[in-house]
All heavy atoms as a GROMACS GRO file, in nm:
protein
  560
    1MET      N    1  10.937   8.106   9.280
    1MET     CA    2  11.050   8.172   9.215
    1MET      C    3  11.007   8.312   9.170
    1MET      O    4  10.898   8.332   9.118
    1MET     CB    5  11.092   8.089   9.094
    1MET     CG    6  11.217   8.138   9.027
    1MET     SD    7  11.359   8.108   9.130
    1MET     CE    8  11.480   8.205   9.047
    2HIS      N    9  11.095   8.408   9.192
    2HIS     CA   10  11.068   8.547   9.154
    2HIS      C   11  11.118   8.575   9.013
    2HIS      O   12  11.226   8.530   8.976
    2HIS     CB   13  11.139   8.644   9.249
    2HIS     CG   14  11.110   8.622   9.394
    2HIS    ND1   15  10.985   8.635   9.446
    2HIS    CD2   16  11.190   8.590   9.497
    2HIS    CE1   17  10.990   8.611   9.576
    2HIS    NE2   18  11.114   8.583   9.608
    3GLU      N   19  11.039   8.650   8.938
    3GLU     CA   20  11.084   8.696   8.807
    3GLU      C   21  11.164   8.823   8.830
    3GLU      O   22  11.118   8.915   8.899
    3GLU     CB   23  10.964   8.726   8.718
    3GLU     CG   24  11.004   8.773   8.580
    3GLU     CD   25  10.884   8.804   8.491
    3GLU    OE1   26  10.774   8.754   8.518
    3GLU    OE2   27  10.903   8.880   8.396
    4GLN      N   28  11.284   8.832   8.774
    4GLN     CA   29  11.367   8.950   8.792
    4GLN      C   30  11.331   9.056   8.689
    4GLN      O   31  11.318   9.028   8.571
    4GLN     CB   32  11.515   8.916   8.778
    4GLN     CG   33  11.573   8.849   8.898
    4GLN     CD   34  11.725   8.855   8.898
    4GLN    OE1   35  11.788   8.902   8.804
    4GLN    NE2   36  11.785   8.807   9.004
    5ILE      N   37  11.315   9.180   8.739
    5ILE     CA   38  11.291   9.295   8.653
    5ILE      C   39  11.408   9.391   8.677
    5ILE      O   40  11.427   9.437   8.789
    5ILE     CB   41  11.158   9.366   8.686
    5ILE    CG1   42  11.040   9.269   8.680
    5ILE    CG2   43  11.137   9.486   8.594
    5ILE    CD1   44  11.009   9.213   8.544
    6GLU      N   45  11.488   9.417   8.574
    6GLU     CA   46  11.606   9.500   8.590
    6GLU      C   47  11.573   9.648   8.572
    6GLU      O   48  11.495   9.685   8.485
    6GLU     CB   49  11.714   9.460   8.489
    6GLU     CG   50  11.772   9.323   8.516
    6GLU     CD   51  11.886   9.289   8.423
    6GLU    OE1   52  11.915   9.365   8.329
    6GLU    OE2   53  11.948   9.183   8.446
    7ILE      N   54  11.637   9.730   8.658
    7ILE     CA   55  11.624   9.875   8.646
    7ILE      C   56  11.763   9.934   8.626
    7ILE      O   57  11.862   9.877   8.670
    7ILE     CB   58  11.555   9.938   8.770
    7ILE    CG1   59  11.635   9.913   8.898
    7ILE    CG2   60  11.413   9.885   8.785
    7ILE    CD1   61  11.585   9.990   9.019
    8SER      N   62  11.769  10.047   8.559
    8SER     CA   63  11.899  10.110   8.530
    8SER      C   64  11.923  10.232   8.618
    8SER      O   65  12.021  10.303   8.600
    8SER     CB   66  11.906  10.149   8.383
    8SER     OG   67  11.801  10.238   8.352
    9THR      N   68  11.833  10.258   8.712
    9THR     CA   69  11.846  10.373   8.802
    9THR      C   70  11.863  10.324   8.945
    9THR      O   71  11.852  10.204   8.973
    9THR     CB   72  11.720  10.462   8.793
    9THR    OG1   73  11.604  10.381   8.820
    9THR    CG2   74  11.705  10.523   8.654
   10GLU      N   75  11.887  10.417   9.038
   10GLU     CA   76  11.906  10.380   9.179
   10GLU      C   77  11.779  10.318   9.237
   10GLU      O   78  11.786  10.225   9.316
   10GLU     CB   79  11.945  10.505   9.259
   10GLU     CG   80  11.965  10.479   9.406
   10GLU     CD   81  11.992  10.606   9.486
   10GLU    OE1   82  12.010  10.713   9.425
   10GLU    OE2   83  11.994  10.597   9.609
   11TYR      N   84  11.664  10.372   9.199
   11TYR     CA   85  11.535  10.322   9.247
   11TYR      C   86  11.430  10.342   9.139
   11TYR      O   87  11.453  10.411   9.040
   11TYR     CB   88  11.493  10.388   9.378
   11TYR     CG   89  11.460  10.536   9.364
   11TYR    CD1   90  11.333  10.577   9.328
   11TYR    CD2   91  11.558  10.632   9.385
   11TYR    CE1   92  11.303  10.712   9.313
   11TYR    CE2   93  11.529  10.766   9.371
   11TYR     CZ   94  11.402  10.806   9.335
   11TYR     OH   95  11.371  10.939   9.320
   12ILE      N   96  11.313  10.282   9.160
   12ILE     CA   97  11.200  10.298   9.070
   12ILE      C   98  11.075  10.303   9.157
   12ILE      O   99  11.070  10.241   9.263
   12ILE     CB  100  11.193  10.181   8.967
   12ILE    CG1  101  11.090  10.207   8.857
   12ILE    CG2  102  11.168  10.049   9.037
   12ILE    CD1  103  11.099  10.108   8.741
   13THR      N  104  10.974  10.379   9.114
   13THR     CA  105  10.852  10.384   9.194
   13THR      C  106  10.769  10.258   9.166
   13THR      O  107  10.785  10.194   9.062
   13THR     CB  108  10.766  10.508   9.162
   13THR    OG1  109  10.721  10.500   9.028
   13THR    CG2  110  10.844  10.637   9.187
   14LEU      N  111  10.683  10.225   9.258
   14LEU     CA  112  10.600  10.106   9.242
   14LEU      C  113  10.516  10.113   9.116
   14LEU      O  114  10.505  10.016   9.041
   14LEU     CB  115  10.510  10.088   9.366
   14LEU     CG  116  10.415   9.969   9.365
   14LEU    CD1  117  10.489   9.838   9.345
   14LEU    CD2  118  10.335   9.967   9.496
   15GLY      N  119  10.457  10.229   9.087
   15GLY     CA  120  10.376  10.245   8.966
   15GLY      C  121  10.458  10.221   8.839
   15GLY      O  122  10.415  10.151   8.748
   16GLN      N  123  10.579  10.279   8.834
   16GLN     CA  124  10.666  10.259   8.718
   16GLN      C  125  10.708  10.113   8.707
   16GLN      O  126  10.718  10.059   8.597
   16GLN     CB  127  10.790  10.347   8.730
   16GLN     CG  128  10.762  10.495   8.716
   16GLN     CD  129  10.886  10.578   8.750
   16GLN    OE1  130  10.968  10.540   8.832
   16GLN    NE2  131  10.897  10.693   8.685
   17PHE      N  132  10.734  10.051   8.820
   17PHE     CA  133  10.777   9.912   8.820
   17PHE      C  134  10.668   9.820   8.765
   17PHE      O  135  10.696   9.732   8.685
   17PHE     CB  136  10.814   9.869   8.963
   17PHE     CG  137  10.863   9.728   8.972
   17PHE    CD1  138  10.993   9.695   8.938
   17PHE    CD2  139  10.779   9.627   9.016
   17PHE    CE1  140  11.038   9.564   8.945
   17PHE    CE2  141  10.823   9.497   9.024
   17PHE     CZ  142  10.954   9.464   8.988
   18LEU      N  143  10.544   9.842   8.807
   18LEU     CA  144  10.434   9.758   8.758
   18LEU      C  145  10.415   9.776   8.607
   18LEU      O  146  10.383   9.682   8.537
   18LEU     CB  147  10.305   9.790   8.833
   18LEU     CG  148  10.306   9.755   8.982
   18LEU    CD1  149  10.176   9.800   9.049
   18LEU    CD2  150  10.328   9.607   9.003
   19LYS      N  151  10.438   9.897   8.558
   19LYS     CA  152  10.428   9.921   8.413
   19LYS      C  153  10.544   9.851   8.341
   19LYS      O  154  10.524   9.786   8.238
   19LYS     CB  155  10.431  10.072   8.387
   19LYS     CG  156  10.418  10.109   8.243
   19LYS     CD  157  10.292  10.185   8.220
   19LYS     CE  158  10.290  10.232   8.077
   19LYS     NZ  159  10.158  10.250   8.028
   20LEU      N  160  10.665   9.862   8.397
   20LEU     CA  161  10.783   9.799   8.337
   20LEU      C  162  10.769   9.647   8.332
   20LEU      O  163  10.812   9.583   8.237
   20LEU     CB  164  10.908   9.837   8.419
   20LEU     CG  165  11.042   9.785   8.370
   20LEU    CD1  166  11.075   9.845   8.234
   20LEU    CD2  167  11.151   9.819   8.470
   21ALA      N  168  10.704   9.590   8.432
   21ALA     CA  169  10.687   9.445   8.439
   21ALA      C  170  10.575   9.396   8.346
   21ALA      O  171  10.551   9.276   8.337
   21ALA     CB  172  10.658   9.403   8.583
   22ASN      N  173  10.508   9.488   8.276
   22ASN     CA  174  10.399   9.455   8.184
   22ASN      C  175  10.285   9.378   8.251
   22ASN      O  176  10.225   9.289   8.191
   22ASN     CB  177  10.450   9.376   8.063
   22ASN     CG  178  10.533   9.461   7.972
   22ASN    OD1  179  10.501   9.576   7.945
   22ASN    ND2  180  10.644   9.405   7.925
   23ILE      N  181  10.254   9.416   8.374
   23ILE     CA  182  10.145   9.352   8.446
   23ILE      C  183  10.013   9.419   8.407
   23ILE      O  184   9.910   9.354   8.393
   23ILE     CB  185  10.166   9.362   8.598
   23ILE    CG1  186  10.297   9.291   8.636
   23ILE    CG2  187  10.048   9.302   8.674
   23ILE    CD1  188  10.340   9.313   8.778
   24PHE      N  189  10.017   9.550   8.387
   24PHE     CA  190   9.898   9.627   8.351
   24PHE      C  191   9.924   9.702   8.221
   24PHE      O  192  10.037   9.731   8.186
   24PHE     CB  193   9.863   9.728   8.461
   24PHE     CG  194   9.828   9.662   8.592
   24PHE    CD1  195   9.923   9.649   8.692
   24PHE    CD2  196   9.702   9.611   8.614
   24PHE    CE1  197   9.892   9.588   8.812
   24PHE    CE2  198   9.670   9.549   8.732
   24PHE     CZ  199   9.765   9.537   8.832
   25GLU      N  200   9.816   9.734   8.151
   25GLU     CA  201   9.828   9.800   8.020
   25GLU      C  202   9.846   9.951   8.031
   25GLU      O  203   9.903  10.012   7.942
   25GLU     CB  204   9.706   9.769   7.935
   25GLU     CG  205   9.696   9.623   7.897
   25GLU     CD  206   9.571   9.594   7.816
   25GLU    OE1  207   9.512   9.687   7.761
   25GLU    OE2  208   9.534   9.476   7.809
   26SER      N  209   9.794  10.012   8.139
   26SER     CA  210   9.801  10.158   8.147
   26SER      C  211   9.823  10.204   8.290
   26SER      O  212   9.802  10.130   8.386
   26SER     CB  213   9.670  10.220   8.096
   26SER     OG  214   9.565  10.193   8.187
   27GLY      N  215   9.865  10.329   8.301
   27GLY     CA  216   9.885  10.388   8.433
   27GLY      C  217   9.755  10.399   8.511
   27GLY      O  218   9.753  10.386   8.633
   28GLY      N  219   9.645  10.420   8.441
   28GLY     CA  220   9.515  10.427   8.508
   28GLY      C  221   9.476  10.295   8.571
   28GLY      O  222   9.419  10.292   8.680
   29MET      N  223   9.508  10.186   8.503
   29MET     CA  224   9.479  10.053   8.559
   29MET      C  225   9.564  10.029   8.684
   29MET      O  226   9.516   9.973   8.783
   29MET     CB  227   9.508   9.944   8.456
   29MET     CG  228   9.410   9.942   8.340
   29MET     SD  229   9.453   9.818   8.217
   29MET     CE  230   9.410   9.668   8.304
   30ILE      N  231   9.689  10.074   8.681
   30ILE     CA  232   9.779  10.058   8.796
   30ILE      C  233   9.726  10.138   8.914
   30ILE      O  234   9.718  10.088   9.026
   30ILE     CB  235   9.922  10.103   8.760
   30ILE    CG1  236   9.983  10.006   8.658
   30ILE    CG2  237  10.009  10.114   8.884
   30ILE    CD1  238  10.113  10.053   8.596
   31LYS      N  239   9.686  10.262   8.888
   31LYS     CA  240   9.634  10.349   8.994
   31LYS      C  241   9.512  10.286   9.061
   31LYS      O  242   9.503  10.277   9.183
   31LYS     CB  243   9.598  10.486   8.937
   31LYS     CG  244   9.545  10.583   9.040
   31LYS     CD  245   9.515  10.718   8.977
   31LYS     CE  246   9.462  10.815   9.080
   31LYS     NZ  247   9.433  10.946   9.022
   32GLY      N  248   9.419  10.239   8.978
   32GLY     CA  249   9.298  10.176   9.032
   32GLY      C  250   9.328  10.050   9.110
   32GLY      O  251   9.272  10.028   9.217
   33PHE      N  252   9.418   9.967   9.057
   33PHE     CA  253   9.454   9.843   9.125
   33PHE      C  254   9.516   9.872   9.262
   33PHE      O  255   9.479   9.809   9.362
   33PHE     CB  256   9.551   9.761   9.040
   33PHE     CG  257   9.605   9.641   9.112
   33PHE    CD1  258   9.530   9.525   9.123
   33PHE    CD2  259   9.730   9.643   9.172
   33PHE    CE1  260   9.577   9.414   9.192
   33PHE    CE2  261   9.779   9.534   9.240
   33PHE     CZ  262   9.702   9.419   9.250
   34LEU      N  263   9.610   9.966   9.266
   34LEU     CA  264   9.677   9.995   9.393
   34LEU      C  265   9.580  10.056   9.494
   34LEU      O  266   9.588  10.025   9.613
   34LEU     CB  267   9.798  10.086   9.370
   34LEU     CG  268   9.916  10.018   9.301
   34LEU    CD1  269  10.026  10.121   9.273
   34LEU    CD2  270   9.970   9.904   9.384
   35GLN      N  271   9.489  10.140   9.448
   35GLN     CA  272   9.391  10.199   9.540
   35GLN      C  273   9.298  10.092   9.596
   35GLN      O  274   9.267  10.093   9.715
   35GLN     CB  275   9.308  10.306   9.469
   35GLN     CG  276   9.380  10.436   9.449
   35GLN     CD  277   9.296  10.538   9.374
   35GLN    OE1  278   9.196  10.505   9.310
   35GLN    NE2  279   9.337  10.663   9.380
   36ASP      N  280   9.252  10.001   9.510
   36ASP     CA  281   9.154   9.901   9.552
   36ASP      C  282   9.215   9.782   9.624
   36ASP      O  283   9.164   9.739   9.727
   36ASP     CB  284   9.075   9.849   9.431
   36ASP     CG  285   8.991   9.957   9.365
   36ASP    OD1  286   8.965  10.061   9.429
   36ASP    OD2  287   8.952   9.938   9.248
   37GLU      N  288   9.322   9.726   9.569
   37GLU     CA  289   9.377   9.603   9.623
   37GLU      C  290   9.516   9.619   9.682
   37GLU      O  291   9.547   9.563   9.786
   37GLU     CB  292   9.381   9.496   9.513
   37GLU     CG  293   9.242   9.461   9.462
   37GLU     CD  294   9.247   9.350   9.360
   37GLU    OE1  295   9.325   9.255   9.379
   37GLU    OE2  296   9.171   9.357   9.262
   38GLY      N  297   9.602   9.690   9.614
   38GLY     CA  298   9.739   9.708   9.659
   38GLY      C  299   9.828   9.592   9.618
   38GLY      O  300   9.783   9.491   9.567
   39ALA      N  301   9.957   9.611   9.640
   39ALA     CA  302  10.057   9.509   9.611
   39ALA      C  303  10.134   9.481   9.739
   39ALA      O  304  10.140   9.567   9.828
   39ALA     CB  305  10.152   9.558   9.502
   40ILE      N  306  10.193   9.364   9.748
   40ILE     CA  307  10.275   9.329   9.864
   40ILE      C  308  10.420   9.364   9.831
   40ILE      O  309  10.476   9.311   9.734
   40ILE     CB  310  10.263   9.179   9.898
   40ILE    CG1  311  10.117   9.138   9.916
   40ILE    CG2  312  10.348   9.146  10.021
   40ILE    CD1  313  10.048   9.200  10.034
   41VAL      N  314  10.480   9.454   9.908
   41VAL     CA  315  10.619   9.492   9.888
   41VAL      C  316  10.696   9.450  10.013
   41VAL      O  317  10.668   9.498  10.123
   41VAL     CB  318  10.634   9.645   9.865
   41VAL    CG1  319  10.781   9.682   9.850
   41VAL    CG2  320  10.555   9.689   9.743
   42ASN      N  321  10.789   9.358   9.995
   42ASN     CA  322  10.869   9.307  10.106
   42ASN      C  323  10.782   9.260  10.223
   42ASN      O  324  10.810   9.286  10.339
   42ASN     CB  325  10.970   9.412  10.154
   42ASN     CG  326  11.071   9.447  10.046
   42ASN    OD1  327  11.104   9.366   9.963
   42ASN    ND2  328  11.116   9.570  10.046
   43GLY      N  329  10.670   9.195  10.189
   43GLY     CA  330  10.583   9.139  10.291
   43GLY      C  331  10.480   9.233  10.350
   43GLY      O  332  10.403   9.195  10.437
   44GLU      N  333  10.477   9.359  10.304
   44GLU     CA  334  10.382   9.458  10.358
   44GLU      C  335  10.290   9.508  10.247
   44GLU      O  336  10.335   9.535  10.136
   44GLU     CB  337  10.457   9.577  10.418
   44GLU     CG  338  10.544   9.540  10.536
   44GLU     CD  339  10.619   9.660  10.592
   44GLU    OE1  340  10.591   9.774  10.550
   44GLU    OE2  341  10.706   9.638  10.676
   45LEU      N  342  10.162   9.524  10.278
   45LEU     CA  343  10.064   9.575  10.181
   45LEU      C  344  10.094   9.720  10.150
   45LEU      O  345  10.114   9.802  10.241
   45LEU     CB  346   9.922   9.561  10.237
   45LEU     CG  347   9.809   9.600  10.143
   45LEU    CD1  348   9.809   9.513  10.018
   45LEU    CD2  349   9.676   9.588  10.215
   46GLU      N  350  10.100   9.754  10.022
   46GLU     CA  351  10.133   9.890   9.979
   46GLU      C  352  10.031   9.941   9.878
   46GLU      O  353   9.996   9.871   9.784
   46GLU     CB  354  10.273   9.889   9.915
   46GLU     CG  355  10.323  10.023   9.874
   46GLU     CD  356  10.337  10.120   9.990
   46GLU    OE1  357  10.424  10.100  10.076
   46GLU    OE2  358  10.257  10.217   9.995
   47HIS      N  359   9.982  10.064   9.901
   47HIS     CA  360   9.883  10.125   9.812
   47HIS      C  361   9.939  10.247   9.739
   47HIS      O  362   9.872  10.304   9.654
   47HIS     CB  363   9.758  10.167   9.890
   47HIS     CG  364   9.679  10.052   9.941
   47HIS    ND1  365   9.595   9.978   9.862
   47HIS    CD2  366   9.674   9.995  10.064
   47HIS    CE1  367   9.539   9.882   9.934
   47HIS    NE2  368   9.586   9.890  10.057
   48ARG      N  369  10.060  10.290   9.772
   48ARG     CA  370  10.116  10.413   9.712
   48ARG      C  371  10.191  10.383   9.582
   48ARG      O  372  10.284  10.303   9.581
   48ARG     CB  373  10.215  10.479   9.810
   48ARG     CG  374  10.152  10.521   9.940
   48ARG     CD  375  10.256  10.570  10.036
   48ARG     NE  376  10.348  10.458  10.069
   48ARG     CZ  377  10.467  10.474  10.126
   48ARG    NH1  378  10.512  10.594  10.156
   48ARG    NH2  379  10.541  10.369  10.155
   49ARG      N  380  10.152  10.452   9.476
   49ARG     CA  381  10.223  10.437   9.348
   49ARG      C  382  10.365  10.489   9.358
   49ARG      O  383  10.454  10.444   9.289
   49ARG     CB  384  10.153  10.515   9.237
   49ARG     CG  385  10.030  10.449   9.184
   49ARG     CD  386   9.971  10.530   9.070
   49ARG     NE  387   9.931  10.662   9.118
   49ARG     CZ  388   9.919  10.769   9.045
   49ARG    NH1  389   9.942  10.764   8.916
   49ARG    NH2  390   9.882  10.884   9.095
   50GLY      N  391  10.388  10.587   9.445
   50GLY     CA  392  10.518  10.651   9.458
   50GLY      C  393  10.616  10.579   9.549
   50GLY      O  394  10.727  10.629   9.570
   51ARG      N  395  10.579  10.466   9.604
   51ARG     CA  396  10.670  10.390   9.691
   51ARG      C  397  10.798  10.358   9.616
   51ARG      O  398  10.794  10.303   9.506
   51ARG     CB  399  10.601  10.261   9.737
   51ARG     CG  400  10.692  10.154   9.794
   51ARG     CD  401  10.737  10.185   9.936
   51ARG     NE  402  10.833  10.087   9.983
   51ARG     CZ  403  10.805   9.986  10.064
   51ARG    NH1  404  10.682   9.967  10.106
   51ARG    NH2  405  10.900   9.905  10.104
   52LYS      N  406  10.912  10.395   9.672
   52LYS     CA  407  11.040  10.371   9.606
   52LYS      C  408  11.083  10.226   9.625
   52LYS      O  409  11.081  10.174   9.737
   52LYS     CB  410  11.147  10.465   9.660
   52LYS     CG  411  11.123  10.609   9.622
   52LYS     CD  412  11.229  10.700   9.678
   52LYS     CE  413  11.200  10.844   9.642
   52LYS     NZ  414  11.297  10.936   9.705
   53LEU      N  415  11.122  10.164   9.516
   53LEU     CA  416  11.173  10.027   9.519
   53LEU      C  417  11.320  10.028   9.481
   53LEU      O  418  11.360  10.097   9.388
   53LEU     CB  419  11.096   9.940   9.419
   53LEU     CG  420  10.944   9.934   9.434
   53LEU    CD1  421  10.885   9.853   9.320
   53LEU    CD2  422  10.906   9.874   9.568
   54TYR      N  423  11.399   9.953   9.555
   54TYR     CA  424  11.542   9.944   9.533
   54TYR      C  425  11.579   9.800   9.497
   54TYR      O  426  11.503   9.707   9.526
   54TYR     CB  427  11.617   9.988   9.659
   54TYR     CG  428  11.593  10.132   9.695
   54TYR    CD1  429  11.489  10.169   9.780
   54TYR    CD2  430  11.674  10.233   9.643
   54TYR    CE1  431  11.466  10.302   9.812
   54TYR    CE2  432  11.652  10.366   9.674
   54TYR     CZ  433  11.548  10.400   9.759
   54TYR     OH  434  11.526  10.532   9.789
   55PRO      N  435  11.696   9.780   9.433
   55PRO     CA  436  11.737   9.643   9.401
   55PRO      C  437  11.731   9.554   9.525
   55PRO      O  438  11.772   9.594   9.634
   55PRO     CB  439  11.881   9.661   9.351
   55PRO     CG  440  11.879   9.798   9.288
   55PRO     CD  441  11.790   9.879   9.380
   56GLY      N  442  11.673   9.435   9.507
   56GLY     CA  443  11.656   9.341   9.617
   56GLY      C  444  11.516   9.339   9.674
   56GLY      O  445  11.478   9.246   9.743
   57ASP      N  446  11.436   9.444   9.646
   57ASP     CA  447  11.298   9.448   9.693
   57ASP      C  448  11.214   9.345   9.617
   57ASP      O  449  11.235   9.321   9.499
   57ASP     CB  450  11.236   9.586   9.675
   57ASP     CG  451  11.286   9.688   9.776
   57ASP    OD1  452  11.350   9.647   9.876
   57ASP    OD2  453  11.262   9.808   9.756
   58VAL      N  454  11.118   9.286   9.688
   58VAL     CA  455  11.030   9.186   9.629
   58VAL      C  456  10.888   9.242   9.623
   58VAL      O  457  10.837   9.294   9.722
   58VAL     CB  458  11.030   9.054   9.711
   58VAL    CG1  459  10.931   8.955   9.654
   58VAL    CG2  460  11.171   8.995   9.714
   59VAL      N  461  10.826   9.232   9.505
   59VAL     CA  462  10.689   9.281   9.484
   59VAL      C  463  10.603   9.163   9.444
   59VAL      O  464  10.636   9.090   9.352
   59VAL     CB  465  10.686   9.389   9.372
   59VAL    CG1  466  10.543   9.435   9.348
   59VAL    CG2  467  10.777   9.506   9.406
   60GLU      N  468  10.492   9.145   9.516
   60GLU     CA  469  10.398   9.038   9.485
   60GLU      C  470  10.265   9.100   9.443
   60GLU      O  471  10.213   9.187   9.511
   60GLU     CB  472  10.376   8.948   9.607
   60GLU     CG  473  10.502   8.878   9.652
   60GLU     CD  474  10.483   8.804   9.783
   60GLU    OE1  475  10.386   8.726   9.793
   60GLU    OE2  476  10.563   8.826   9.874
   61VAL      N  477  10.215   9.054   9.329
   61VAL     CA  478  10.088   9.104   9.276
   61VAL      C  479   9.996   8.985   9.260
   61VAL      O  480  10.030   8.888   9.192
   61VAL     CB  481  10.109   9.177   9.140
   61VAL    CG1  482   9.976   9.225   9.086
   61VAL    CG2  483  10.207   9.292   9.156
   62GLU      N  484   9.878   8.995   9.322
   62GLU     CA  485   9.781   8.886   9.315
   62GLU      C  486   9.747   8.853   9.170
   62GLU      O  487   9.726   8.941   9.088
   62GLU     CB  488   9.654   8.925   9.391
   62GLU     CG  489   9.561   8.810   9.413
   62GLU     CD  490   9.442   8.847   9.501
   62GLU    OE1  491   9.453   8.940   9.581
   62GLU    OE2  492   9.339   8.782   9.486
   63ASN      N  493   9.745   8.726   9.138
   63ASN     CA  494   9.714   8.674   9.004
   63ASN      C  495   9.817   8.710   8.897
   63ASN      O  496   9.792   8.687   8.778
   63ASN     CB  497   9.575   8.718   8.957
   63ASN     CG  498   9.466   8.667   9.049
   63ASN    OD1  499   9.474   8.557   9.102
   63ASN    ND2  500   9.365   8.748   9.071
   64ALA      N  501   9.930   8.770   8.936
   64ALA     CA  502  10.033   8.804   8.836
   64ALA      C  503  10.168   8.744   8.871
   64ALA      O  504  10.250   8.722   8.784
   64ALA     CB  505  10.045   8.956   8.822
   65GLY      N  506  10.193   8.721   9.000
   65GLY     CA  507  10.318   8.659   9.038
   65GLY      C  508  10.401   8.742   9.132
   65GLY      O  509  10.356   8.840   9.190
   66SER      N  510  10.526   8.700   9.144
   66SER     CA  511  10.620   8.761   9.235
   66SER      C  512  10.740   8.811   9.155
   66SER      O  513  10.791   8.741   9.068
   66SER     CB  514  10.663   8.656   9.337
   66SER     OG  515  10.750   8.710   9.431
   67PHE      N  516  10.783   8.931   9.184
   67PHE     CA  517  10.890   8.996   9.108
   67PHE      C  518  10.996   9.051   9.201
   67PHE      O  519  10.965   9.095   9.312
   67PHE     CB  520  10.832   9.111   9.024
   67PHE     CG  521  10.718   9.067   8.937
   67PHE    CD1  522  10.588   9.067   8.985
   67PHE    CD2  523  10.740   9.027   8.807
   67PHE    CE1  524  10.481   9.027   8.905
   67PHE    CE2  525  10.636   8.984   8.726
   67PHE     CZ  526  10.506   8.985   8.775
   68ILE      N  527  11.120   9.049   9.158
   68ILE     CA  528  11.228   9.107   9.236
   68ILE      C  529  11.294   9.217   9.155
   68ILE      O  530  11.314   9.204   9.034
   68ILE     CB  531  11.330   8.999   9.281
   68ILE    CG1  532  11.429   9.057   9.381
   68ILE    CG2  533  11.400   8.937   9.163
   68ILE    CD1  534  11.508   8.955   9.458
   69VAL      N  535  11.325   9.328   9.222
   69VAL     CA  536  11.390   9.440   9.157
   69VAL      C  537  11.539   9.408   9.150
   69VAL      O  538  11.600   9.373   9.251
   69VAL     CB  539  11.368   9.571   9.237
   69VAL    CG1  540  11.435   9.688   9.167
   69VAL    CG2  541  11.219   9.598   9.257
   70ALA      N  542  11.599   9.418   9.031
   70ALA     CA  543  11.740   9.388   9.013
   70ALA      C  544  11.809   9.504   8.943
   70ALA      O  545  11.751   9.570   8.858
   70ALA     CB  546  11.756   9.261   8.931
   71ALA      N  547  11.934   9.529   8.982
   71ALA     CA  548  12.014   9.632   8.915
   71ALA      C  549  12.067   9.577   8.783
   71ALA      O  550  12.095   9.458   8.773
   71ALA     CB  551  12.128   9.678   9.005
   72GLU      N  552  12.080   9.665   8.684
   72GLU     CA  553  12.135   9.620   8.554
   72GLU      C  554  12.280   9.587   8.568
   72GLU      O  555  12.353   9.642   8.644
   72GLU     CB  556  12.119   9.732   8.451
   72GLU     CG  557  11.990   9.724   8.377
   72GLU     CD  558  11.984   9.821   8.259
   72GLU    OE1  559  12.056   9.922   8.257
   72GLU    OE2  560  11.902   9.795   8.171
   0.00000   0.00000   0.00000
């Protein structure tokens, strides 16, 4: 089951999304995690913090779970 994270804008960047989901404590931790391991976005490995996420996109983070982007 995916945890829904609501956004109030048209899109959100992957870095902002991970911060909003409270997976990491700081932007530096997010940057390091994405550079080293990456996150799975819609089934594809992603290392870019600036990757745009839209409602309906699924983000999977190892040891943290699976999240879906939802519109408010």
